[in-house]
C-alpha positions as CSV (number, residue, x, y, z in Angstrom):
1,X,0.0,0.0,0.0
2,X,3.0,2.3,0.5
3,X,4.6,1.6,-2.9
4,X,5.1,4.7,-5.0
5,X,2.8,5.0,-7.9
6,X,4.5,4.5,-11.2
7,X,3.6,3.8,-14.8
8,X,4.5,0.3,-15.9
9,X,4.8,1.5,-19.5
10,X,7.6,3.8,-18.5
11,X,9.7,0.8,-17.6
12,X,8.9,-1.0,-20.8
13,X,6.9,-3.8,-19.3
14,X,3.8,-5.4,-20.6
15,X,0.7,-6.0,-18.5
16,X,1.3,-9.8,-18.4
17,X,4.9,-9.3,-17.1
18,X,3.7,-6.8,-14.5
19,X,1.1,-9.3,-13.2
20,X,3.7,-12.0,-13.0
21,X,6.0,-9.8,-11.0
22,X,3.2,-8.8,-8.6
23,X,2.3,-12.5,-8.1
24,X,5.8,-13.4,-7.2
25,X,6.2,-10.5,-4.8
26,X,3.0,-11.5,-3.1
27,X,4.1,-15.2,-2.8
28,X,7.5,-14.2,-1.3
29,X,5.8,-11.7,1.1
30,X,3.4,-14.4,2.3
31,X,6.3,-16.9,2.7
32,X,8.3,-14.4,4.7
33,X,5.4,-13.5,7.0
34,X,4.8,-17.2,7.7
35,X,8.3,-17.7,9.2
36,X,8.8,-16.3,12.6
37,X,12.2,-14.7,13.4
38,X,12.9,-14.3,17.1
39,X,14.3,-11.0,18.3
40,X,16.8,-13.0,20.4
41,X,19.9,-13.7,18.4
42,X,20.5,-17.3,19.1
43,X,23.3,-17.6,16.5
44,X,25.3,-14.7,17.9
45,X,27.1,-16.9,20.5
46,X,27.5,-20.6,21.3
47,X,28.1,-19.8,25.0
48,X,25.0,-20.8,26.9
49,X,25.7,-18.7,30.0
50,X,26.5,-15.7,27.9
51,X,23.2,-16.1,26.0
52,X,21.2,-16.4,29.2
53,X,22.9,-13.5,31.0
54,X,22.6,-11.3,28.0
55,X,18.9,-12.0,27.9
56,X,18.6,-11.1,31.5
57,X,20.3,-7.7,30.9
58,X,18.1,-7.1,27.9
59,X,15.0,-7.7,30.0
60,X,16.3,-5.4,32.7
61,X,16.8,-2.7,30.1
62,X,13.2,-3.2,28.8
63,X,12.0,-2.9,32.4
64,X,13.9,0.3,32.9
65,X,12.3,1.8,29.8
66,X,8.9,0.7,30.9
67,X,9.3,2.2,34.3
68,X,10.4,5.5,32.7
69,X,7.0,5.7,31.0
70,X,5.3,4.5,34.2
71,X,4.2,1.2,32.7
72,X,5.1,-2.3,33.8
73,X,5.0,-4.9,31.1
74,X,3.1,-8.2,31.6
75,X,6.3,-10.2,31.0
76,X,7.7,-9.2,34.4
77,X,4.5,-9.9,36.4
78,X,5.6,-13.3,37.6
79,X,9.2,-12.5,38.2
80,X,10.6,-9.9,40.5
81,X,13.1,-8.3,38.1
82,X,15.2,-5.5,39.5
83,X,17.4,-2.8,38.0
84,X,20.4,-4.1,40.0
85,X,23.5,-5.1,38.1
86,X,23.6,-8.4,40.0
87,X,21.6,-11.3,38.5
88,X,19.5,-13.5,40.7
89,X,18.6,-17.1,40.3
90,X,14.9,-16.2,39.6
91,X,16.0,-13.9,36.8
92,X,18.1,-16.7,35.3
93,X,15.1,-19.1,35.3
94,X,12.9,-16.4,33.7
95,X,15.5,-15.9,31.0
96,X,15.8,-19.6,30.3
97,X,12.0,-19.9,30.2
98,X,11.9,-17.1,27.6
99,X,14.7,-18.7,25.5
100,X,12.9,-22.1,25.4
101,X,9.6,-20.5,24.3
102,X,11.3,-18.4,21.7
103,X,13.2,-21.4,20.3
104,X,9.8,-23.2,20.0
105,X,8.3,-20.3,18.0
106,X,11.3,-20.1,15.7
107,X,11.3,-23.8,15.1
108,X,7.7,-24.3,14.1
109,X,8.6,-26.0,10.8
110,X,11.0,-28.4,12.6
111,X,8.3,-29.2,15.1
112,X,5.9,-30.1,12.4
113,X,8.4,-32.5,10.9
114,X,8.9,-34.4,14.2
115,X,6.7,-37.4,15.1
116,X,5.2,-35.6,18.1
117,X,2.5,-38.2,18.5
118,X,5.1,-40.9,19.2
119,X,6.6,-38.7,22.0
120,X,3.3,-38.5,23.9
121,X,3.6,-34.7,24.3
122,X,1.5,-32.1,26.1
123,X,1.9,-28.4,26.8
124,X,2.5,-27.6,30.5
125,X,1.3,-24.6,32.4
126,X,4.6,-22.9,31.8
127,X,4.3,-23.2,28.1
128,X,6.9,-26.0,27.7
129,X,6.3,-29.0,25.5
130,X,6.8,-32.0,27.7
131,X,7.1,-35.7,26.8
132,X,5.4,-38.2,29.1
133,X,7.3,-41.4,30.0
134,X,6.7,-44.4,32.2
135,X,8.8,-43.1,35.1
136,X,5.9,-41.2,36.8
137,X,6.2,-43.1,40.1
138,X,10.0,-42.7,40.3
139,X,10.9,-40.2,43.1
140,X,14.6,-39.9,42.4
141,X,15.5,-36.2,41.7
142,X,17.8,-37.2,38.8
143,X,14.8,-38.6,36.8
144,X,12.2,-36.4,35.3
145,X,8.8,-38.1,34.5
146,X,8.1,-35.4,31.9
147,X,11.2,-33.9,30.4
148,X,11.1,-30.7,28.3
149,X,11.2,-31.2,24.5
150,X,14.0,-29.4,22.7
151,X,14.3,-29.0,18.9
152,X,17.4,-30.7,17.6
153,X,19.8,-28.7,15.3
154,X,18.6,-25.4,16.9
155,X,21.4,-23.0,18.1
156,X,19.8,-22.9,21.6
157,X,19.8,-26.7,21.9
158,X,23.4,-26.9,20.6
159,X,24.6,-24.2,23.1
160,X,22.8,-26.1,25.9
161,X,24.5,-29.4,24.9
162,X,27.9,-27.8,24.8
163,X,27.3,-26.2,28.2
164,X,26.4,-29.5,29.7
165,X,29.4,-31.1,28.1
166,X,31.8,-28.5,29.6
167,X,30.2,-28.4,33.0
168,X,30.7,-32.2,33.2
169,X,34.4,-31.7,32.6
170,X,34.3,-32.5,28.9
171,X,32.6,-35.9,29.4
172,X,31.9,-38.3,26.6
173,X,28.8,-38.8,24.5
174,X,27.0,-41.2,26.9
175,X,27.7,-39.1,30.0
176,X,26.6,-35.9,28.3
177,X,23.4,-37.6,27.2
178,X,22.7,-38.9,30.7
179,X,23.1,-35.4,32.1
180,X,20.8,-33.9,29.5
181,X,18.1,-36.4,30.1
182,X,17.6,-35.3,33.7
183,X,15.5,-32.3,32.5
184,X,15.3,-32.4,28.7
185,X,14.3,-34.7,25.8
186,X,16.1,-34.1,22.5
187,X,15.1,-36.3,19.5
188,X,18.0,-38.0,17.8
189,X,20.1,-37.0,20.8
190,X,23.0,-39.4,20.2
191,X,23.6,-38.1,16.6
192,X,23.3,-34.5,17.7
193,X,25.6,-34.8,20.7
194,X,28.2,-36.8,18.8
195,X,28.3,-34.2,16.0
196,X,28.7,-31.3,18.5
197,X,31.4,-33.0,20.6
198,X,33.5,-33.5,17.5
199,X,33.8,-29.7,17.3
200,X,35.1,-29.3,20.9
201,X,38.7,-28.1,20.7
202,X,39.6,-29.4,24.2
203,X,38.3,-32.9,23.3
204,X,40.2,-32.8,20.0
205,X,43.5,-32.1,21.8
206,X,42.8,-35.1,24.0
207,X,41.5,-37.6,21.4
208,X,43.2,-36.6,18.1
209,X,45.4,-39.2,16.5
210,X,48.8,-38.7,14.9
211,X,49.5,-38.8,11.2
212,X,50.1,-42.3,9.8
213,X,53.7,-42.9,9.1
214,X,54.4,-44.2,5.6
215,X,55.9,-47.5,4.8
216,X,59.6,-48.0,5.5
217,X,61.9,-47.2,2.6
218,X,64.7,-49.4,1.4
219,X,67.7,-49.7,3.6
220,X,70.3,-47.0,2.7
221,X,73.4,-48.1,0.9
222,X,75.5,-47.5,4.0
223,X,73.7,-50.4,5.7
224,X,74.3,-52.9,2.9
225,X,77.7,-51.9,1.6
226,X,81.0,-53.2,2.8
227,X,83.1,-50.7,4.7
228,X,85.7,-50.6,7.4
229,X,84.3,-50.6,11.0
230,X,83.0,-47.2,12.1
231,X,83.6,-45.7,8.7
232,X,79.9,-44.8,8.6
233,X,78.4,-44.3,12.0
234,X,75.1,-43.4,13.6
235,X,75.3,-40.9,16.5
236,X,73.0,-40.7,19.5
237,X,72.9,-39.7,23.1
238,X,71.7,-41.7,26.1
239,X,70.9,-40.2,29.5
240,X,71.1,-38.4,31.7
241,X,72.3,-41.1,34.2
242,X,72.8,-40.1,37.9
243,X,75.6,-41.3,40.0
244,X,77.5,-40.3,43.2
245,X,80.8,-38.6,42.6
246,X,84.0,-38.6,44.6
247,X,82.4,-36.6,47.5
248,X,79.1,-38.6,47.4
249,X,77.4,-35.7,45.5
250,X,74.7,-36.6,42.9
251,X,76.1,-36.0,39.4
252,X,74.7,-36.4,35.9
253,X,76.5,-38.0,33.0
254,X,75.5,-38.9,29.5
255,X,76.6,-41.6,27.1
256,X,77.5,-40.8,23.5
257,X,76.7,-43.9,21.3
258,X,78.5,-44.4,18.0
259,X,77.0,-47.3,16.0
260,X,78.6,-48.7,12.9
261,X,76.1,-48.8,10.1
262,X,77.6,-51.8,8.4
263,X,78.8,-54.2,11.2
264,X,76.3,-52.8,13.9
265,X,79.2,-52.5,16.4
266,X,78.7,-50.0,19.2
267,X,81.2,-47.6,20.8
268,X,80.4,-45.8,24.0
269,X,81.9,-42.6,25.3
270,X,81.1,-40.9,28.6
271,X,80.0,-37.2,28.4
272,X,80.0,-35.1,31.6
273,X,77.7,-32.3,30.3
274,X,75.6,-31.2,27.4
275,X,78.1,-28.6,26.3
276,X,79.5,-28.5,22.8
277,X,83.1,-28.8,24.1
278,X,82.3,-32.1,25.9
279,X,80.9,-33.5,22.7
280,X,84.0,-32.5,20.7
281,X,86.2,-34.1,23.3
282,X,84.1,-37.3,23.2
283,X,84.3,-37.3,19.4
284,X,88.0,-36.8,19.4
285,X,88.4,-39.8,21.7
286,X,86.3,-41.8,19.4
287,X,88.4,-40.8,16.4
288,X,91.6,-41.7,18.3
289,X,90.2,-45.2,19.0
290,X,88.3,-46.1,15.9
291,X,89.5,-43.7,13.2
292,X,87.8,-40.8,11.4
293,X,84.4,-41.6,10.1
294,X,83.4,-40.6,6.6
295,X,79.6,-40.4,7.2
296,X,77.6,-39.6,10.3
297,X,73.9,-40.0,10.8
298,X,72.3,-38.3,13.8
299,X,69.2,-39.5,15.7
300,X,66.9,-37.6,13.4
301,X,67.4,-40.3,10.7
302,X,64.7,-42.9,10.4
303,X,67.4,-45.6,10.3
304,X,67.9,-45.5,14.0
305,X,65.6,-45.6,17.0
306,X,65.9,-42.4,19.0
307,X,67.3,-43.0,22.5
308,X,67.2,-39.3,23.6
309,X,66.5,-35.9,22.3
310,X,69.6,-34.5,23.9
311,X,71.7,-34.6,20.8
312,X,69.5,-32.1,19.1
313,X,70.3,-29.4,21.8
314,X,74.0,-30.2,21.6
315,X,74.7,-30.4,17.9
316,X,71.9,-28.3,16.3
317,X,72.1,-25.3,18.5
318,X,73.0,-22.1,16.7
319,X,76.0,-21.4,18.9
320,X,77.4,-24.9,18.2
321,X,77.2,-25.1,14.4
322,X,80.2,-22.8,13.8
323,X,82.5,-24.5,16.3
324,X,81.5,-28.0,15.1
325,X,81.9,-27.1,11.5
326,X,85.4,-25.7,12.0
327,X,86.3,-28.8,14.1
328,X,85.2,-31.1,11.3
329,X,87.1,-29.1,8.7
330,X,90.3,-29.0,10.7
331,X,90.1,-32.6,11.7
332,X,90.6,-33.9,8.2
333,X,94.1,-32.3,8.2
334,X,95.3,-32.0,11.8
335,X,94.0,-35.3,13.3
336,X,94.6,-37.5,10.4
337,X,97.6,-39.4,12.0
338,X,96.6,-39.5,15.7
339,X,98.5,-42.4,17.3
340,X,96.2,-45.0,19.0
341,X,98.6,-45.8,21.8
342,X,98.5,-44.6,25.4
343,X,99.6,-41.0,24.6
344,X,96.2,-40.2,23.0
345,X,94.1,-37.1,23.7
346,X,92.0,-38.7,26.4
347,X,94.9,-38.7,28.8
348,X,95.6,-35.0,29.0
349,X,92.4,-33.5,27.7
350,X,90.1,-35.0,30.4
351,X,92.3,-35.3,33.5
352,X,91.4,-37.5,36.5
353,X,89.6,-40.0,34.3
354,X,90.2,-43.6,35.5
355,X,90.0,-45.7,32.3
356,X,92.3,-48.5,33.5
357,X,94.2,-48.7,30.3
358,X,96.1,-51.9,29.7
359,X,99.9,-51.7,29.9
360,X,101.7,-52.3,26.6
361,X,105.1,-54.0,26.4
362,X,106.9,-52.0,23.7
363,X,109.7,-54.6,23.5
364,X,107.3,-57.1,21.9
365,X,106.7,-54.7,19.0
366,X,110.2,-55.2,17.7
367,X,109.5,-58.3,15.5
368,X,110.9,-59.5,12.3
369,X,109.4,-58.4,9.0
370,X,108.5,-62.0,8.1
371,X,106.5,-62.4,11.3
372,X,104.6,-59.1,10.6
373,X,103.9,-60.3,7.0
374,X,102.4,-63.5,8.3
375,X,100.2,-61.7,10.8
376,X,99.0,-59.4,8.0
377,X,98.0,-62.3,5.8
378,X,96.2,-64.1,8.7
379,X,94.4,-60.9,9.6
380,X,93.4,-60.4,6.0
381,X,92.1,-63.9,5.7
382,X,90.1,-63.5,8.9
383,X,88.7,-60.2,7.7
384,X,87.7,-61.7,4.3
385,X,85.9,-64.6,6.1
386,X,84.1,-62.1,8.3
387,X,82.8,-60.1,5.3
388,X,81.9,-63.4,3.6
389,X,79.7,-64.3,6.6
390,X,78.4,-60.8,6.7
391,X,77.1,-61.1,3.1
392,X,75.7,-64.6,3.6
393,X,74.2,-64.4,7.1
394,X,73.5,-60.7,7.9
395,X,72.3,-59.4,4.6
396,X,70.2,-62.5,4.0
397,X,68.6,-62.1,7.4
398,X,67.7,-58.5,6.6
399,X,66.0,-59.7,3.4
400,X,63.7,-62.0,5.4
401,X,62.3,-59.1,7.4
402,X,58.9,-58.3,5.9
403,X,57.8,-55.5,8.2
404,X,57.1,-52.4,6.2
405,X,55.3,-50.2,8.8
406,X,56.2,-49.0,12.2
407,X,54.2,-50.2,15.2
408,X,52.5,-46.9,15.7
409,X,49.1,-47.9,17.0
410,X,46.0,-45.9,16.1
411,X,46.6,-43.1,13.6
412,X,44.6,-40.9,11.3
413,X,44.6,-41.6,7.5
414,X,44.5,-37.9,6.8
415,X,47.5,-36.7,4.8
416,X,49.4,-33.7,6.2
417,X,48.9,-30.4,4.5
418,X,50.4,-26.9,4.8
419,X,48.6,-24.6,7.3
420,X,47.3,-27.6,9.3
421,X,47.1,-26.9,13.1
422,X,48.8,-29.7,14.9
423,X,49.9,-30.8,18.4
424,X,53.6,-31.5,18.6
425,X,54.2,-34.6,20.7
426,X,56.7,-34.3,23.6
427,X,57.3,-37.3,25.7
428,X,58.7,-35.2,28.6
429,X,55.4,-33.4,29.4
430,X,51.8,-34.6,29.7
431,X,49.6,-34.5,26.6
432,X,47.6,-31.6,28.0
433,X,50.8,-29.5,27.9
434,X,51.8,-30.3,24.3
435,X,52.4,-27.2,22.2
436,X,50.4,-26.1,19.2
437,X,52.0,-25.4,15.8
438,X,51.2,-24.8,12.2
439,X,52.7,-26.9,9.4
440,X,54.7,-24.6,7.1
441,X,56.1,-27.3,4.7
442,X,55.9,-31.0,4.2
443,X,59.2,-32.8,3.3
444,X,59.2,-35.8,0.9
445,X,61.9,-38.3,0.1
446,X,63.2,-39.5,-3.2
447,X,60.1,-41.6,-3.8
448,X,57.9,-38.5,-3.2
449,X,56.5,-39.9,0.1
450,X,56.0,-37.4,3.0
451,X,57.9,-38.5,6.1
452,X,58.5,-35.2,8.0
453,X,57.2,-31.7,8.2
454,X,58.4,-28.3,9.4
455,X,56.2,-26.8,12.1
456,X,56.1,-23.1,13.1
457,X,55.6,-22.7,16.9
458,X,53.9,-19.8,18.7
459,X,57.3,-18.2,19.4
460,X,58.2,-18.2,15.7
461,X,60.7,-21.1,15.9
462,X,60.6,-23.7,13.1
463,X,60.9,-27.3,14.2
464,X,61.3,-30.4,12.0
465,X,59.4,-33.3,13.2
466,X,58.4,-36.8,12.0
467,X,54.8,-37.2,10.9
468,X,54.1,-39.7,13.7
469,X,54.9,-37.0,16.2
470,X,52.3,-34.6,14.9
471,X,48.6,-34.8,15.9
472,X,46.3,-32.8,13.6
473,X,43.3,-31.0,15.1
474,X,41.4,-30.9,11.7
475,X,41.8,-27.1,11.8
476,X,43.5,-25.1,9.1
477,X,45.2,-21.7,9.8
478,X,43.8,-20.4,6.5
479,X,40.1,-21.2,7.3
480,X,39.4,-17.6,8.5
481,X,41.2,-16.1,5.6
482,X,39.8,-18.3,2.8
483,X,37.1,-16.4,0.9
484,X,33.7,-18.0,0.4
485,X,33.3,-19.6,-2.9
486,X,31.5,-17.5,-5.4
487,X,28.6,-19.3,-7.0
488,X,27.7,-18.5,-10.5
489,X,24.2,-17.2,-10.8
490,X,22.1,-19.1,-13.3
491,X,19.2,-17.5,-15.2
492,X,15.9,-17.9,-13.5
493,X,13.5,-20.4,-15.0
494,X,9.9,-19.2,-15.7
495,X,7.6,-20.0,-12.8
496,X,4.0,-20.8,-12.8
497,X,1.9,-17.9,-11.5
498,X,-0.1,-19.0,-8.4
499,X,-2.7,-17.0,-6.5
500,X,-1.5,-15.8,-3.1
501,X,-1.9,-18.2,-0.2
502,X,-3.2,-17.4,3.2
503,X,-0.8,-16.7,6.0
504,X,0.0,-19.9,7.9
505,X,-1.3,-20.0,11.4
506,X,1.5,-19.4,13.9
507,X,1.3,-21.5,17.1
508,X,1.7,-19.7,20.4
509,X,3.3,-21.7,23.2
510,X,3.4,-18.8,25.7
511,X,0.9,-18.4,28.5
């Protein structure tokens, strides 16, 4: 009635087109009038307490406006609302009552689709839709003979379910359902609660699974190629171990393990601290005893089982890289001919170390050249026999191993992606204290299989971790920045003109 008068011919429209447009406008207006939209913004928050308390303050504000015009609304007749900033228990109950009634009015279409006859419902004096059950004669306070019906998939019901879940200390599906059933009845409650609990971030941290580690690759050539002992070694730390020193004081020590990749022989060196200098001294003692290795693999390699994460703080610290690099470079020249006798670096670099070295009779070293030649031939024959057994027994035993996957336990089949939010596993702290990180890059091997990833922590540091040490939360850091997909608008199809329908009757559950 308030549309401005205009001439259809000025717009270039025929009378038939104008009637069609008017018919569609009337149909849409009737459809919009039939759907009730509550003034309470249920979708503004998922916090149940925040929703209830905000409703109380809005009602207090309405009361203040009504008192200013000297008129008290009928809504506040049964409840003693006050203008105080403090909220009473009666005001909380009144706000909850209003929220339940409004969620009924907003979910009229959903109520029509529910089999209400099967629920044996009736409308109580308060305006609630209650469902009768067969527990009328039960007097236990935790059992309600007529629980209140709540519409599933409504924001109010979802906020109430999450509030019950959190107040029960993030209980599981069955415990949350049992707590809800004390006062409410929600159709399809198990499906609704399970879907909502999967969105709880705290429960995701406690229940998420690590990425599935891929199949084991082929053994590296250093493991299956003949080489001299400790020419190619694996390096790891063990400890700390506690012992009592000379004055019965508790002291910590570490053990540096050098493992030959070909013969699987193990060499141990004691380390008195985690400093770089102590590691260099232990490495020099190893070289003096076993020779200079050509290839070193640290505990980050998948070939070896990790005994401790201490080596990472010793070798890969920024302050240690320069000193270790210069030591390795100089070692090829200076320490090439270190004598393996008693006068080796361990004697004067680490004083007061009781190693109980065997005494050597230097007079027995002056032998004839023929005797030395015979010893050399015998040693060569023994060495050749050893390598022959190594090929026949050791390598063939490795070929019989059919295990291709690590014994990881339960894992998620989801593939890691950049920007995934993950929990970084740390065996030294409880799971609740694991740190969050974002995957910045995924590393692949020669076969294009992802085995590790770089994770950016909250302090900006970049860590490289194996996939089985990362637990995805099924959240991406780019979710908030990703624009909504633009859907292409298709031309509207011609519709059949219908006469306007009558406005659908709106049920009123308020008293």
